[in-house]
N, C-alpha and C positions, 0 to 999 in steps of 0.2 A: 505494499500500500503505499500511498505517498508520504510526504512529509507531513501533511496536513491531518492529523488525527487527534482525537480525545484521549491525552494523556494522564492529566492533572485534575485534582478535585476542583481547583480554580477554573478550569474549562469546564467540567462537567456542572460546575453551578451555574454557569452562563446559560450553556443549553439548557438546563431546566427552569430558568427564569425565565427565557424567552419562549420555551415550549409550553409551560404552564403559568401565564401570566398571574390569573387567580390567586390567592394565597391560599385558597381553602382548597382547591384542586391540586396545587402544587405540594400541601403538604400530605396531600393522598397519594400524589405521585411518589416523593421522595420515601412514602412509606411502602409504597409496592417496589420499588428499585430498590431499597434498602433489603429485600431479600436476596439477591443478587450480591454476594461478596461474603456470606457466613461462613462458608465452608473453605477448608485449606485447597482444595482443586479449584476455586473459582479463580481464575487468573484475570489481569489486566481490566481491572473493578470499573475503573471510570468509561475508558473505550468501549467495554459491553453493556454499560449502562448506558451510554451515549447512543449506542447501536439498538438499544431497546427502545429508546425514544425514537428514532428516525424509522423503524420497522413499523412501530405501532403508528405513527404519522401525528406525534405528540395528542394522540388520543389515550386519555388516563382510562378509558376501559377497556381497551386492548391490552393495555401496561401486562396485566395477570397471564395472559396467556405468553407472552413474549420473555416474560421472565421465568416462565416455568420451562421454555426452550432452553433457554441460556443456563439455566441450574443443569440441567439435562446434558448440555454439550454447548458451551459457548461459542463454539467454531461456526456451529448454525447461525448462530445470530449474525456472527460477524459477515459471514457470506453472504446473508441476506441483505445485510446493511452497505457493506463496500464491495462487493464483489457479484452485485445483481446479474448484469448482462452478460459477463464471461461465466458465472455458472450456469446459467440457463442455455448456453451455448457452448457447452465445453469440449463439443465434438469437433469445432471449429478449431481448435487447438493444433489438431492432427490433419483435420481436411482440408481447411484454408488460414493458414496461422497467418496471413496478413490481416483478414476480416478479424481474427481473435484478438490481434493486437489493437485494433482498432477499438474493441470491446472494451480490453482493458485501459485504455486510455481514455475511453468516455467514462467507463468506472470510476477512475482515480478523478478525473475532472468534478463529476456530479459529487463525489463524496467530499473530496475540497471544496467544493464551493457550498454545499452544507453545512461543512464545519465553520466556514470563514462566517457565514451569516448567522450559523448559531454563535458563534463567540464572540463578535464585534461589540 
């Protein structure tokens, strides 16, 4: 992934504040997101929590399902958030490497733009 990713709690706080401007909804979102990161095997907590928000499209009603996915295997959530196009078209990596590379670049651009928008 590109250098534009959520790696700090400071950036995650910005994402949460922007995604959930209403204080009551934000509190609920924080409680739901807090379920990821409670186990020793949970990795990259800020990045994964931000990915949950992105995939849920900042809809607090959708968070629980994506938190459950992350708690099961956080990599699935990262694929949905950061590698969407290339993962849906993985056969292109072998069959049409140039087209696959364009999808990789598109995913990187889209995710980088989202991170920038959510952390400014």
